[in-house]
Every structure is written in C-alpha cells, then in structure tokens.
KENUKE-918225 format. One record per residue (C-alpha): residue number from 1; residue in three letters; x, z, y. Coordinates in steps of 0.5 Angstrom, whole numbers, padded with zeros to 4 digits. Each point is the difference from the previous one (the first is absolute). Layout:
BEGIN
 pos code    xx    zz    yy
 NUM  Ala     X     Z     Y
...
END
This chain:
BEGIN
 pos code    xx    zz    yy
   1  Unk  0209  0234  0236
   2  Unk  0004 -0005 -0004
   3  Unk -0002 -0007 -0001
   4  Unk  0001 -0004 -0006
   5  Unk  0000 -0008  0000
   6  Unk -0002 -0001 -0008
   7  Unk -0005 -0006  0003
   8  Unk -0002 -0004  0006
   9  Unk -0006  0003 -0001
  10  Unk  0002  0007  0002
  11  Unk  0001 -0004  0007
  12  Unk -0005 -0001  0005
  13  Unk  0000 -0006  0005
  14  Unk  0003  0005  0005
  15  Unk  0006  0002 -0004
  16  Unk  0001 -0008 -0001
  17  Unk  0001 -0001  0007
  18  Unk  0004  0006  0001
  19  Unk  0005 -0002 -0006
  20  Unk  0000 -0006  0003
  21  Unk  0001  0001  0007
  22  Unk  0005  0005 -0001
  23  Unk  0004 -0005 -0005
  24  Unk  0000 -0006  0005
  25  Unk  0004  0005  0005
  26  Unk  0005  0003 -0005
  27  Unk  0001 -0007 -0001
  28  Unk  0001 -0002  0007
  29  Unk  0005  0005  0001
  30  Unk  0004 -0002 -0006
  31  Unk  0000 -0007  0002
  32  Unk  0003  0003  0008
  33  Unk  0005  0004 -0004
  34  Unk -0003  0006  0002
  35  Unk  0001  0006 -0004
  36  Unk -0006  0005 -0002
  37  Unk  0000  0005 -0005
  38  Unk -0007  0003 -0001
  39  Unk  0002  0001 -0007
  40  Unk  0007  0004  0001
  41  Unk  0001  0006 -0004
  42  Unk -0006 -0003 -0005
  43  Unk  0002 -0002 -0007
  44  Unk -0005 -0004 -0004
  45  Unk  0000  0001 -0008
  46  Unk -0001 -0007 -0004
  47  Unk -0002  0000 -0007
  48  Unk  0001 -0006 -0003
  49  Unk -0003 -0001 -0007
  50  Unk -0001 -0007  0001
  51  Unk  0006 -0004  0003
  52  Unk -0001 -0004  0006
  53  Unk  0005 -0003  0005
  54  Unk -0004 -0001  0006
  55  Unk -0004  0007 -0001
  56  Unk  0007  0003  0000
  57  Unk  0003 -0003  0005
  58  Unk -0005  0000  0005
  59  Unk -0001  0008  0000
  60  Unk  0007  0001  0000
  61  Unk  0002 -0005  0005
  62  Unk -0006  0003  0004
  63  Unk  0001  0008 -0001
  64  Unk  0008 -0003  0003
  65  Unk -0003 -0003  0005
  66  Unk -0004  0005  0002
  67  Unk  0005  0006  0000
  68  Unk -0002  0003 -0007
  69  Unk  0002  0000 -0007
  70  Unk -0002 -0004 -0006
  71  Unk  0002  0003 -0007
  72  Unk -0001 -0004 -0006
  73  Unk -0003  0003 -0006
  74  Unk  0000 -0004 -0006
  75  Unk -0005  0002 -0006
  76  Unk  0007  0002 -0003
  77  Unk  0001  0005  0005
  78  Unk -0006  0004  0000
  79  Unk -0002  0005 -0005
  80  Unk -0007 -0003 -0001
  81  Unk  0002 -0005 -0005
  82  Unk  0003  0006 -0004
  83  Unk -0006  0005  0000
  84  Unk -0001  0003  0007
  85  Unk -0007 -0001  0003
  86  Unk -0002 -0004  0005
  87  Unk -0002  0006  0004
  88  Unk  0007  0004 -0001
  89  Unk  0004 -0006  0002
  90  Unk -0005 -0001  0006
  91  Unk  0001  0007  0003
  92  Unk  0007  0001 -0001
  93  Unk  0001 -0007  0004
  94  Unk -0004  0002  0005
  95  Unk  0005  0006  0002
  96  Unk  0006 -0005  0001
  97  Unk -0004 -0006  0003
  98  Unk -0004 -0002  0005
  99  Unk -0004 -0006 -0003
 100  Unk  0000 -0003 -0007
 101  Unk -0001 -0007 -0002
 102  Unk -0002 -0002 -0007
 103  Unk  0001 -0006 -0003
 104  Unk -0003  0000 -0007
 105  Unk -0004 -0003 -0006
 106  Unk -0007  0004  0001
 107  Unk -0004  0002  0006
 108  Unk -0002  0006 -0003
 109  Unk  0007  0003  0000
 110  Unk  0001 -0001  0008
 111  Unk -0007  0003  0001
 112  Unk  0002  0006 -0004
 113  Unk  0007  0000  0003
 114  Unk -0004  0000  0007
 115  Unk -0005  0006 -0003
 116  Unk  0006  0004 -0001
 117  Unk  0005 -0002  0006
 118  Unk  0000  0004  0006
 119  Unk  0003 -0006  0004
 120  Unk -0003 -0007  0001
 121  Unk  0000 -0005 -0006
 122  Unk  0001 -0007  0001
 123  Unk -0002 -0005 -0006
 124  Unk  0005 -0005  0000
 125  Unk -0004 -0004 -0006
 126  Unk -0004  0002 -0006
 127  Unk -0004 -0004 -0005
 128  Unk -0006 -0001  0005
 129  Unk  0003  0001  0007
 130  Unk  0006 -0002  0005
 131  Unk -0003  0003  0007
 132  Unk  0008 -0001  0003
 133  Unk -0001 -0008 -0002
 134  Unk -0007  0000  0003
 135  Unk  0003  0003  0007
 136  Unk  0005 -0004  0000
 137  Unk -0003 -0006 -0001
 138  Unk -0006  0001  0005
 139  Unk  0005  0002  0005
 140  Unk  0004 -0007 -0001
 141  Unk -0007 -0003  0000
 142  Unk -0001  0003  0007
 143  Unk  0007 -0001  0003
 144  Unk -0001 -0008 -0002
 145  Unk -0007 -0001  0001
 146  Unk -0002  0005  0005
 147  Unk -0006  0002 -0003
 148  Unk -0004 -0001 -0007
 149  Unk -0006 -0004  0003
 150  Unk -0001 -0007 -0003
 151  Unk  0006  0001 -0005
 152  Unk -0001 -0002 -0007
 153  Unk  0004  0003 -0006
 154  Unk  0003 -0003 -0006
 155  Unk  0003  0003 -0006
 156  Unk  0004 -0003 -0004
 157  Unk  0004  0003 -0006
 158  Unk -0001  0004 -0006
 159  Unk -0007  0003  0000
 160  Unk  0003  0006 -0003
 161  Unk  0003  0001  0007
 162  Unk -0006 -0002  0005
 163  Unk -0002  0007  0001
 164  Unk  0003  0000  0007
 165  Unk -0005 -0006  0002
 166  Unk -0006  0005 -0002
 167  Unk  0003  0005  0004
 168  Unk  0001 -0004  0006
 169  Unk -0007 -0002  0000
 170  Unk -0002  0007  0000
 171  Unk  0005  0003  0004
 172  Unk -0001 -0004  0007
 173  Unk -0008  0001 -0002
 174  Unk -0001 -0007  0003
 175  Unk -0003 -0006 -0003
 176  Unk  0006 -0005 -0002
 177  Unk -0001 -0005 -0005
 178  Unk  0004  0000 -0006
 179  Unk  0002 -0005 -0005
 180  Unk  0004  0002 -0006
END
C-alpha cells in the first residue's frame, strides 16, 4: 500500500520516531563516508509549479546521495498546464516513476494528484502546508537540543509564511510555548 506525505497530520508519533532515527543513521553514514544506496534504481519525479532553490537542491542531492535519480519537471514540462487532467498526468507518471514530489500553489492539487497516483506523493509546499520543512525543522531541533521538552519556539518573519509554526506545534503533539 502506498504512503503519501501530504501533511504532517498524516504521520503519528511512531512515524516521526522512525523517520528521525533513519535520518540520523543515514546522516552518520554519509559523514563517515559510507556509501549507502537504498534508493538505487528508483526515480523521483519533482513537479515545480513554484520555483525553489532549497527544496529542489535538497531533493536532488538527497536522491543522489541515496543512490536514486531525481527528475525535475517545471510546470512548462508537463501537459497539466495545457489541458491534460491531473488524473491522467498522475496515472501516466505512476508508470514511469517510483514517487512524485509536488511544489504547487494549491493543497487541493496535491491531494487530487495523490488520489490518482499509484505511487507515493510528497507535498513539497502548497498554499497551506509544507510537511518536508516541518520534518526538517523538527529533526534539527532534536539534533541540536535532544528533546522538545522545555523549549519555546519563536517565529520571526512574514506572518503569511508562518504556517510551519502551527504545523510544528501540532506535529510534535507536545505543549511547546510559541511566540509569533
């Protein structure tokens, strides 16, 4: 059964532990110069309706470091903008790819894509959610602080982009005071 990552709400506390333990192991192996290719022979399609430097680089480098291939597709590279339905595009891409990451303007588009794709779909950012950034932030907090207990989180910046703060608070399911 495929598992999509459309929101951090798709994960339970056990999922977070598994993801973070595996990330720590892989990071340690990479630092030690040990080659590990669990994604050898796998291809990730990356659809970018919204441009991004960090998201694109992190997915491309991550796939490379884990032995896989990342295929970049801008909105100009797909037929969705030319009238092909999301349903048809999801089904066609499912035949050639092992997973799809989408960075787009509408959460509904990612959810519709996931409904019709036979492969995992990852939300790379929408108007509502950014689960990959949340996972990265939470993993960094654990690396630097060891636990969430006793922490206070402050958000400084454009409030329109503060959605991650609310996601963090909900995702860890812990009582962390927040200041925005």
